N, C-alpha and C positions, 0 to 999 in steps of 0.2 A: 661608423657601423650600424646598420638598422637594428632596432629591437625586434625580437621575434614574440609574436603574441599568439597563443593558442587559444582558439575560439570554440566554445562549446555550441555547436552548430545543429540545428534541427531542419533548416530549410523553410520554418515558417517565417511569419512577418517580421518578428522581431530580430532574430539573427540574420536574416536576410538585409534588413536595414543596418545592423551594425557592421557588416562587412565595408561597405562603402564609408560609412562613418568613421571606422578606425583608420582607413586609408587617407581619409580628408583631414584628420586631426592628429594622426601620429606619423612619424617617420619609421614605418614599420613594416615587417612582413606579417601577413595574416595567414596562419595555418588553422584551417577549418577541421574540427574533429567532431563527427557524428557519430555517436554511441548508440548503436543498434540494440535495444533492449526488448525488441519485438514489435516496434512501431514501424519499421522501414519495409514497405513493400517490395520484394525482391525485383520486380518488374520496373520499379521506379528508382533504383539505385544508380543508374547510369545518368537519369536525368537530374537526381539530386547532386550528384558530383558536379555535373556540367554546369548547372546554374551557380554553384558556388564559386567557380572559377570565373563565371560571367560577371558575377556581382563584384569580383576583385580579389578574391582570395588566392595566395600564392600556391596554396595546396589544400587538398580535400582528402581526408582518412575516413573512411566508413568501417568501424569496428564492431564486430558481432560479438555482444557481450550476454546474449540472452540466457545461454545456458548457466553463465556464472551469476547472474540475477537470480534465477530460479533457485539454484542450489546453495548459494553461499549468503544470499540476502532474504528471499521470500520464504523458504522452507523454515529457516531459524525463527522468522517473525511469525509463521504460522503455528510452530510448536509453542512459542509464548503466548499466543492467544491475544496479543495486543491489538486492540481497537480503539482509535482516538474518538474520545467523546461518544462512546457507544454506538457509533455509525460507521466511521469513515476507516477503511481497510488498508489506508496508509499507500495507496497506489503510486502516487507521484512521490511520496516521501521516501519509500524504499529504494527507489532507483537512484536518487540523486548522490548517495555516497559512492555508489560504484562508478558513476559517470564521472564524478569529480576525481576519483582515484585514477581513472584512465587518463583523464586530462593531465594531471600530475605526471603520470608515466610518460605521456607523450612529450611534455614539456621538457622532462630531463633527457628524454631521447633527442630531442631537437636543439637542446641547449638553450630554451626559451626561457625568458626572465619574467614573463607576464602570462596570466591566464584570464581571459574575458569571457563573461557569461551574460546572458540575455534576461536574467531574472529582474523584475520591476522593484523599484524601491519600497513598494507597499506590501510585497509578497513574502511568503516564507522560503522560497527557493534560494533567494539571496542569502539567507541564513546557512541554509544546508550545503550549498556550494562552497561558501567561505569557511565554515566552521571545519570542512573536510580538508579543503587545502590547507588550512592553518594547522591542522593535526598531522598532515603527512608532509608538508612543504613550507614551513613557515617563512623561508626565505624568499618565495615567488610571490610577486606583486599581482594584485588583483584589480582589474578594471570591471566596472559595473556601469555601462553607459546610462542605463535608466536613471542613475542619481547623478550624472554628469551633464547629459545633453540637454538641449531645449525642448525636445520632443516630450510632450505631456500625455498623448492618448494615441490609440491605435490608428485613428484618422490621420493624426500628425505623422505617424510613421509611414503610412501610406503615402501621404503628400510628399514627404521627404524622398521616398522612392521614385515617385514620378518626376520630382525635380531633378533628380540624378540619373534619370533614364534607366531606373532599376524596372525591369518587367516582371512583375509578381504573377504567380498563378493563383491569386485569390482577389477577393473584392471586399469593400467595407461590409457588405451585407452578409458575408460568409465568414467574418473574422471574429468568431468564438475564440476565446483563449482555451485551446485544447491540449491536453497531455495524453499520450497513449504509450503504454508498454504492454507486455504480455500479461501483465496482471489487471490492468484497468484501463479506462478511458474517461478523462475528466472534462467538463464543460464549464467555462465561466464566461462572464461578460455579457454584454447587450441586454435582452430584456430579462436575463436571469439576475441582474444586479438588483432588481426590486423583488423582494422576498413575496410580495403579494401576487406576483404574476405567476400562474401555473404554467410549467414549460409545455411548449409543443412537443410531446414526446415522440409522436410519429415522425416529426421532422428532424428531432435532435438525436435520438438515438442511432448509434451506429454499431454496436457489438449485441445489443439486446433487443428482441422483439417486445414492443409495447404490450403490456400485460393483457389487454383486453383482446389483442390480436393473436395471443398464444393459442397453441393448439388446444383442442377441447378433451384430449385423451391424454392421460398421465403416462409417463415414461419411468421405468424402474432403472435404476444404476446400483452398482456395489462398488465400493472404494476399499481397498485394503492398504493398511498402513503398517509400517515396521519402525518402531521407536519414534512414532509421531510423524514420520514422512509418508506420504502417498507413494504407492511403489505399484499399484495394480488398479486397472479400471475394467470392471465387468470380467475379471479373471484374466485379463491380459496384462502381463507385466510391461510396463512402460517407463521411460525416462521421465524426468520432471517435465521438460518442456513440452513434450508431446501430450503428456497426461494433462497438464494444464490447458493446453490448445484445445484438447478434445472436450474437456469440462467447460471451456468458454463457449463451445459450439453448442453443447447441449443445454447449458444455463441460459445462453442467449436465446435458443429456441423457445424455452419456456418462460421467457420474461423474468429471469431471477436476477437479482443483484443490482437493482437500480435504487440509488438512494439521492434523495434531495435534502441538502444539509446546509444549515447555517452554523458554521464553526468559528471557533476562536482562534485566529492566527498568532503565531508567535510574536509579531511586531505589535500586537495591541488592539487591533481592530477585528470586527467580525466580517466574514464573508460567506457568500452564498456559492455553492457548486452542485452540480449534477454528476453523479459518480456511477459508472457501469462497471461492475466487478462480478461477472456471472460466475467463472470458474472458481474464484477466490471466495465467493460466498458460499459455495457448495462445500469447498474444503474446510472452510472455518466451521461451518455447522456439522460436518461429519467428524471433524476432529474432536469437537467439543463433546459430541454424543459418546465418542468412544473414551474420552477422559472421564465422562461420568461413570463408566463401567470399570475403568482401571485404576483410578486414583482413590486413595483414601480421603475421609473427609477433611482432615486438617491440611494435607497437602493441596487438595483442591481449592480450599478456601483461601490459603496464602499464596497460591498461584494466581488467583484472580487479582490480588493486589499487585503481584509482580507484573501482570499483563498491563495494567493501567501505566505503570511507571515505564515499562518497555515501549508502549505506544507513545508516551510523551517523549521519549528519547528519540525514537525514529522520526516522530513528527518535527522535532525541534532540532534535527540534523546533528545529533550527538551519537551518530552510530559507531565512530571511532573514539569511544570514550571507554576508560576503565570499567565504568558502572554497567554499560551494556555488555562487555565482555564478562563481568562478574555474573549478571543475571543470565547470561547464555549458559553458564556453568550450571547454575541452579536449574533452569529449565531443561537441559540435557539430562540432569539426573532424574527429573519428574517423568521424562519420556521413555525411560528404560522399559516400561511395562505398556506404553500405549501402542500395543500392537493387536491388529484385529480387523474385522471386517464391518463394515457399515452399509446397510441397504437403505435406499431412499426411493421416494416417489416423487418426481418433479411435475408440478401441474401449476399453470398459471401464476408464476411467481412465487410458489409455495414450495418448500421442501417437507415431505412427511416421512418420518422414520419407519421404515418397514421392519427393521430387525438390527441388533448389535450383537457381535459375539467376539471374544477374545480370551485366548488361553491364559491371560493374567486377570480375569474378570474377578472382582471382589463381590459379585452378586452371587449369594448362596440361596438357592431355592428352599432349601430346608428350613433356614432362618426366616426368610422373608414370607413364607407360606403362612396362612392363618391357622394352618394345623400345627399342633405342638410336636416339635421333634426333640431329638436328643440334645442338640445344641444350644436349645433356649426354653426355658421354662418360665411360662406367663407370671408365675407368682414371684420371680426375681425382681419385675419390675417395681414391685411396691417398695421395697427398701430403696431402691435406686431413686425413685421419686421423691421419697421422704428425705434423702440427703442432698439431692440436687436441688430441691426447693426449700432447704432450711434456711438460707440467708432471706427468702421473701418471707418465711414465718416468723423469724426473729424481728425483722423490720415490721412486720404487722403488729406484732406484740408491743413493740417499742411505741408505735404511733398510737395505739389504743390506750397505753399507760399514760401518756402524755396528754391525750386527749381527756382522760378521765381527770386529771389534775385540774 
């Protein structure tokens, strides 16, 4: 009886190469699963499925998981404030656990004993795929061709396809390594591998206008949040997918959310990538502005620590871990008062805060004003400063005493 292998299939160079490779090296059925998290053009679904069969897949299933990604993965991450190494909004990272979970579900449905992914042996995605599979289905075997085959480069993969009469809809010159979902689009490879090279943004960017070509007039928007989750855009109530799609359009138009980053991969090396996250960048900025108004000082400070750890967990593929679940419980508690509206102006890659309002605002104009009010007496500050600075004063006396000796 042939083994059944579920393949994480995108239709790109790597997974297109893997289909015939699996057939040539295993006595197996290959069941391709393309998890649509916002990257599949509806007009290309039929062609995507057709090509998978032409390459040798026994079946192809395209599963729309965009809504689940936004509501169950992206929005919890947004609430956490997690950003990897101060720049990366975790676009690829956040989708991998969901894709892996769906692969496991499909393997169970088909009675498959193996899951195959196209992540390279140098990348982060192999870690993310495999940790999720281990957490959800420790009995299922994992096949990672990039760690097994003789192919060493994208050109080798193209040559393999040519040798086996696999007709791809791409060329070596176009073979950036890209990952797209509703949250972001990443670019790696080719001239980007040298950090000294400035990207050819006008040729590279696909979701975002190059900042120099963005409109010369600003555009104003208003985002409304309920308990940390965006629910309205410009006064219109919208589901998460529609709201994010519209912000991608607006942010992309005004050149917002392009990051050029050299990051530290999980596997121990540095890599360089260009990330486009227009809508996500706007949401992170607006959410943070609202938290400035609605969270007290100590909670806000500790949440920044949590955000760093949360980002590390997402980046490292530890979504299905007890710690991430525990951090979510903390984050959800902090978000109980993160409700309100944030007004922004979008202009040539910038976001300018126009105004913030919240029914849970901790900003008190009477206290904050330079005018003396009933809640704050300027004279009270003298005693506070004496006590707050007492350790510094004692230390200074001690140093002077020892110096005098």
